[in-house]
C-alpha positions in Angstrom: 24.4 -40.9 -9.3 20.6 -41.7 -8.2 17.7 -39.6 -9.8 17.0 -37.8 -6.9 20.6 -35.9 -6.0 20.9 -35.1 -10.4 17.0 -33.0 -9.6 18.6 -31.7 -6.7 21.2 -30.8 -7.8 20.1 -29.1 -11.3 17.4 -27.3 -9.4 20.2 -25.8 -7.2 22.5 -25.0 -10.7 18.9 -23.2 -12.0 18.2 -20.9 -8.7 22.1 -19.6 -8.1 21.8 -19.1 -12.6 18.3 -17.4 -12.2 19.3 -14.9 -9.2 22.2 -14.0 -10.9 20.7 -13.1 -14.5 18.0 -11.8 -12.4 20.6 -9.5 -10.7 22.7 -8.8 -14.0 18.8 -7.3 -15.4 18.7 -4.8 -13.0 21.9 -3.5 -13.6 22.6 -0.5 -15.9 20.9 2.9 -16.3 16.9 1.8 -14.6 17.0 1.7 -10.4 14.6 0.0 -9.4 13.0 -0.4 -6.4 15.2 -2.2 -3.2 13.5 -6.0 -2.3 14.6 -9.3 -1.1 15.7 -12.1 -3.7 13.0 -13.6 -5.3 12.7 -17.2 -5.6 12.7 -19.5 -9.5 8.7 -19.5 -10.4 6.9 -18.2 -6.9 9.2 -15.0 -6.8 9.0 -13.5 -2.7 5.5 -15.4 -2.5 6.8 -17.3 0.4 7.8 -14.0 2.2 3.8 -12.6 2.8 2.4 -15.2 4.9 -0.9 -15.5 6.5 -0.9 -11.2 7.1 0.6 -9.9 4.3 0.0 -6.4 6.2 2.3 -7.7 9.1 4.6 -9.1 6.8 5.1 -6.5 4.8 6.0 -4.5 7.6 9.1 -6.5 8.5 9.9 -5.9 5.6 10.3 -2.5 4.6 12.2 -2.3 8.1 14.4 -3.6 5.9 14.3 -2.5 2.4 12.6 0.8 3.3 9.4 3.5 2.5 9.5 1.7 -1.5 10.2 -1.7 -2.0 9.8 -4.3 -4.8 8.9 -8.0 -5.1 8.0 -10.8 -7.2 4.7 -12.8 -6.6 5.3 -14.8 -9.1 6.4 -13.4 -12.7 4.2 -10.4 -11.3 6.6 -6.8 -10.2 4.9 -5.7 -6.5 5.9 -2.4 -5.1 4.9 -2.0 -1.9 4.2 1.7 0.1 5.1 2.1 3.7 5.2 5.5 4.7 2.8 8.6 4.6 5.2 10.4 2.5 5.6 7.8 -0.7 1.3 7.9 -0.1 1.5 11.3 -1.0 3.8 10.7 -3.7 1.5 8.1 -5.6 -2.0 9.1 -4.3 -1.4 13.0 -4.8 1.2 14.2 -6.6 1.7 11.6 -9.4 -1.8 10.4 -9.0 -2.2 10.3 -12.6 0.1 7.1 -13.5 -0.8 5.3 -10.2 -4.4 5.6 -11.2 -5.4 2.3 -12.7 -6.6 -0.5 -11.1 -5.7 -3.7 -11.4 -8.2 -5.4 -12.1 -8.5 -9.7 -11.5 -9.8 -12.4 -13.1 -12.7 -12.5 -11.1 -14.0 -8.7 -12.0 -13.4 -9.6 -15.5 -15.9 -13.0 -15.7 -18.7 -10.6 -16.3 -17.5 -7.6 -17.5 -18.3 -6.2 -14.3 -15.2 -4.1 -14.5 -16.2 -2.2 -17.3 -19.1 -0.9 -15.3 -17.8 0.0 -11.7 -16.8 3.6 -10.7 -13.9 1.4 -8.9 -12.5 -1.1 -11.1 -12.2 1.2 -14.3 -9.8 3.7 -15.5 -9.4 7.2 -15.4 -11.8 7.9 -18.4 -14.8 9.7 -19.2 -17.2 7.3 -18.3 -15.4 7.2 -14.9 -15.6 10.6 -14.4 -19.8 10.3 -15.1 -20.1 7.7 -12.8 -18.2 9.7 -10.5 -20.0 12.8 -10.8 -23.7 10.2 -10.5 -22.4 8.9 -6.9 -20.8 12.5 -5.9 -23.9 14.5 -6.8 -26.9 12.1 -6.3 -26.2 9.5 -3.5 -22.9 10.9 -1.4 -23.4 14.9 -1.9 -24.2 16.6 1.5 -27.9 17.5 -0.1 -28.9 13.7 -0.2 -27.2 12.7 2.6 -29.5 15.4 4.7 -32.5 14.6 2.7 -31.9 10.6 3.9 -30.9 11.2 7.1 -34.4 9.7 7.9 -33.6 6.9 7.0 -30.4 6.4 8.7 -31.8 7.7 11.9 -35.1 5.4 11.6 -32.1 2.2 11.2 -30.2 3.0 14.1 -33.8 3.3 16.3 -34.5 -0.1 14.7 -31.1 -1.6 16.0 -31.0 -0.2 19.4 -34.6 -1.6 19.9 -33.3 -5.3 19.3 -30.8 -4.5 21.2 -33.1 -3.4 23.8 -34.9 -7.1 23.9 -31.8 -8.5 24.0 -31.1 -7.1 27.2 -34.7 -7.8 28.6 -33.4 -11.8 28.1 -29.9 -11.3 28.9 -29.1 -12.5 25.5 -25.9 -12.0 24.0 -25.5 -10.2 20.5 -23.4 -9.8 17.5 -22.4 -7.1 17.1 -21.1 -7.2 13.7 -23.9 -9.5 12.2 -26.6 -6.9 13.6 -24.7 -4.0 12.3 -24.2 -5.4 9.0 -27.5 -6.4 8.9 -28.4 -2.8 9.5 -26.4 -1.5 6.7 -27.3 -3.7 4.3 -30.8 -2.3 5.3 -30.3 1.1 4.7 -28.9 0.6 2.0 -31.5 -1.7 0.4 -34.1 1.0 1.9 -32.2 3.9 0.2 -32.3 1.7 -3.3 -35.1 -0.3 -2.7 -37.7 1.8 -0.7 -37.8 -2.1 1.9 -35.9 -3.9 4.1 -33.8 -7.1 2.4 -32.8 -8.7 5.5 -34.1 -9.7 8.8 -33.0 -7.9 11.2 -34.1 -9.8 14.1 -33.3 -13.7 12.9 -30.1 -15.7 13.0 -29.2 -16.0 9.7 -26.7 -14.9 7.4 -27.0 -12.6 4.4 -24.7 -12.7 1.5 -23.9 -9.3 0.3 -20.1 -7.2 0.0 -19.4 -3.8 -0.7 -19.4 -1.1 0.8 -21.7 -2.0 3.9 -18.6 -4.0 5.1 -16.2 -0.8 6.0 -18.4 0.6 8.8 -19.3 -2.7 10.1 -15.8 -3.7 10.9 -15.3 -0.2 11.9 -18.1 -0.4 14.9 -17.1 -4.0 15.4 -13.2 -3.2 16.3 -14.3 0.1 18.1 -16.6 -1.7 20.0 -13.8 -4.0 21.2 -11.2 -1.9 22.3 -14.0 0.2 24.4 -14.5 -2.7 26.0 -10.8 -3.5 26.5 -10.5 0.1 28.6 -13.9 0.6 30.5 -12.7 3.7 31.5 -12.4 5.5 27.5 -16.5 4.1 27.9 -17.1 5.7 31.2 -15.3 8.2 29.5 -17.7 8.6 25.9 -20.9 8.1 27.9 -20.2 10.8 29.9 -19.4 13.1 27.1 -23.0 11.5 25.2 -24.8 12.6 28.3 -23.9 15.8 28.1 -24.7 16.2 25.2 -27.4 14.4 23.5 -29.2 13.1 27.0 -28.5 9.5 29.1 -30.4 7.1 26.9 -31.2 9.0 23.7 -30.0 7.9 20.5 -27.2 10.1 18.3 -28.7 12.1 15.4 -26.5 13.7 12.5 -26.6 17.4 13.8 -25.1 16.1 17.6 -21.9 14.7 16.0 -19.3 17.8 15.8 -20.0 18.9 19.2 -18.6 15.0 20.7 -15.4 15.3 20.2 -14.4 12.2 22.5 -16.2 10.6 20.3 -15.1 11.8 16.8 -11.5 10.8 18.5 -12.1 7.1 18.8 -14.0 7.1 15.3 -10.2 8.4 14.3 -7.7 5.7 16.7 -10.3 2.7 15.3 -9.1 3.7 11.8 -6.2 4.1 12.5 -5.0 0.8 14.0 -8.0 -1.0 12.0 -8.3 0.3 8.5 -11.3 -1.4 7.0 -9.0 -2.1 4.4 -5.4 -2.9 5.2 -3.9 -2.1 1.5 -5.8 0.3 -0.6 -7.1 -1.3 -3.5 -4.6 -2.0 -6.0 -3.3 -0.1 -8.9 -1.4 -0.6 -11.8 1.2 1.5 -14.0 0.6 1.7 -18.0 4.5 2.3 -18.6 7.3 3.1 -16.6 6.6 5.4 -13.8 10.1 7.6 -12.1 8.6 7.7 -8.1 11.3 9.5 -5.5 14.2 8.3 -8.3 13.5 4.9 -8.4 11.5 3.0 -11.5 8.8 1.1 -11.5 8.5 -0.9 -14.2 5.3 -0.7 -16.5 2.6 -3.1 -15.7 3.8 -3.5 -11.6 1.4 -3.3 -9.0 0.8 -0.8 -6.8 -0.1 -1.5 -2.9 -0.3 1.6 -0.4 -0.3 -0.4 3.2 -2.2 2.0 5.5 -2.2 -0.5 8.7 1.6 0.2 8.0 1.7 3.9 7.9 -1.8 4.5 10.7 1.4 2.3 13.1 4.2 4.3 12.4 6.2 4.8 14.8 8.2 7.5 13.3 5.0 9.8 13.6 2.4 7.9 16.3 3.3 8.3 19.5 2.5 4.6 21.5 1.3 3.3 18.1 0.1 0.1 19.0 -1.3 1.6 22.5 -5.6 3.1 21.5 -5.7 6.0 22.6 -8.4 8.5 21.3 -6.6 11.3 23.3 -4.4 11.2 20.9 -6.2 13.6 18.6 -7.3 15.6 21.7 -3.6 17.5 20.3 -2.9 16.7 16.9 -5.2 17.6 14.0 -4.8 14.8 11.6 -7.9 15.2 8.9 -9.2 11.6 7.7 -10.3 13.0 4.1 -7.3 12.4 2.3 -5.2 15.5 3.3 -2.9 14.1 5.9 -1.5 10.7 4.8 -0.6 9.7 8.2 -4.5 9.0 8.1 -5.8 7.8 5.0 -8.2 4.6 5.7 -10.6 5.7 2.7 -7.2 6.8 0.6 -7.0 10.1 -1.2 -6.9 11.9 -4.4 -9.4 11.4 -7.2 -9.0 7.6 -5.9 -10.9 8.2 -2.9 -13.3 6.3 -1.9 -16.2 7.9 -2.8 -18.5 6.8 0.2 -16.5 8.8 3.0 -19.3 11.1 3.2 -21.8 8.4 4.7 -19.1 6.5 6.4 -18.0 9.6 8.6 -22.4 10.3 9.7 -23.2 6.5 10.1 -20.6 5.6 11.9 -20.3 7.9 14.8 -24.3 7.8 15.2 -24.5 4.2 15.5 -21.1 3.8 17.4 -23.1 7.1 19.9 -26.1 5.6 19.8 -25.0 2.0 21.3 -23.4 3.4 24.1 -25.5 6.0 25.1 -28.1 3.4 25.3 -26.6 1.0 27.4 -23.9 -0.8 29.4 -21.7 -3.6 27.5 -19.7 -6.6 29.3 -18.4 -9.5 26.7 -20.8 -12.8 26.5 -19.4 -15.5 29.1 -18.1 -12.7 31.8 -14.6 -12.8 29.6 -12.5 -9.9 31.3 -11.6 -7.3 28.9 -8.0 -8.3 28.8 -8.5 -11.3 27.7 -10.4 -10.7 24.6 -9.1 -12.1 21.4 -7.9 -8.9 19.1 -6.2 -11.0 16.2 -7.7 -10.2 12.8 -8.3 -11.6 9.3 -6.8 -11.4 6.2 -8.8 -10.2 2.9 -10.3 -7.1 1.5 -12.2 -6.5 4.3 -9.9 -7.0 7.0 -12.2 -8.1 9.9 -11.8 -9.7 14.3 -10.8 -13.4 13.7 -13.0 -14.3 16.4 -17.2 -12.2 16.5 -17.7 -10.4 19.2 -19.6 -11.5 21.5 -21.9 -8.8 23.9 -24.5 -8.7 26.4 -26.1 -4.9 26.5 -27.5 -4.0 29.4 -29.6 -1.3 30.9 -27.5 2.6 32.1 
């Protein structure tokens, strides 16, 4: 028997032994969520692929809305339905409220000072109160409204120059820089990025979510010109043709709000909510979530659940005319910002910023794709990362209304 045969035989024997032992260990009084059998060492890592949010939807169709996988030696529990999400994020919020902290976040003790990373504790409550009171409260947002209005006007002015030159622009890049400068003005009273240059600015965090949401919204609207015409009619009637949208206009623009909702349903900024970690065994719907398990809520899957959403893969803002679904963490069929005590603190700002930017762009210009690309041929492939953006930037040409 040569060495190759010996190694192969030993590997197969060990794999078989590992699976048998794992099954024996899972027996007994504890009932764990179902899931695929793991391989030695790598667990179920090979099943995730390059787009785990999609792969996990396929696995959930086999194993159900709560399932467990092994990623190396870590247990990963995946939640894929609104009912299970409500259980984790609301009814049993506290035992599932601790964040999973990566090594990168631990490097300079960043996790000890971040409201996104800290466990629920007095320091976290203090930071959260500061955010809710001094930055994201209705009163503070009203005080800073002039900053958002000014940045939107600068964005429109830049698009007007591109329109005069017949120049295409990268919608994600210019919107990102607008949001970045808005944040810098809020904090430091100055711009830190040149919105009219082609340079890339290295910044991550809160500005990414509204940027990707707006890019996806524009892409979906361009694919269906009738949607653009319909929202432009609404904008002209309420705001006045060619005028920037003010925040006071938003409640009077239901179709624009439907577009934002539908974009967040199909393209949530983060396919998974920030991973959570249980610090002790937790019972969830008759299953035991073992201590140390990571918990992922697949928001991307919930927004496309065919048991709730009719034609879930179709971009159809009109669905919300007869469907009262809130995005503020009350209706778990649509939770792009999360829910419960860990809901995104920037939600109030996002619900103001995205509609005024999108509405102002659509009310100021007509839009077409670069290089005479037909709407039906627009590539809608997404990348997978913490923030899910278009794989190919949306390049568009503005023209006068």
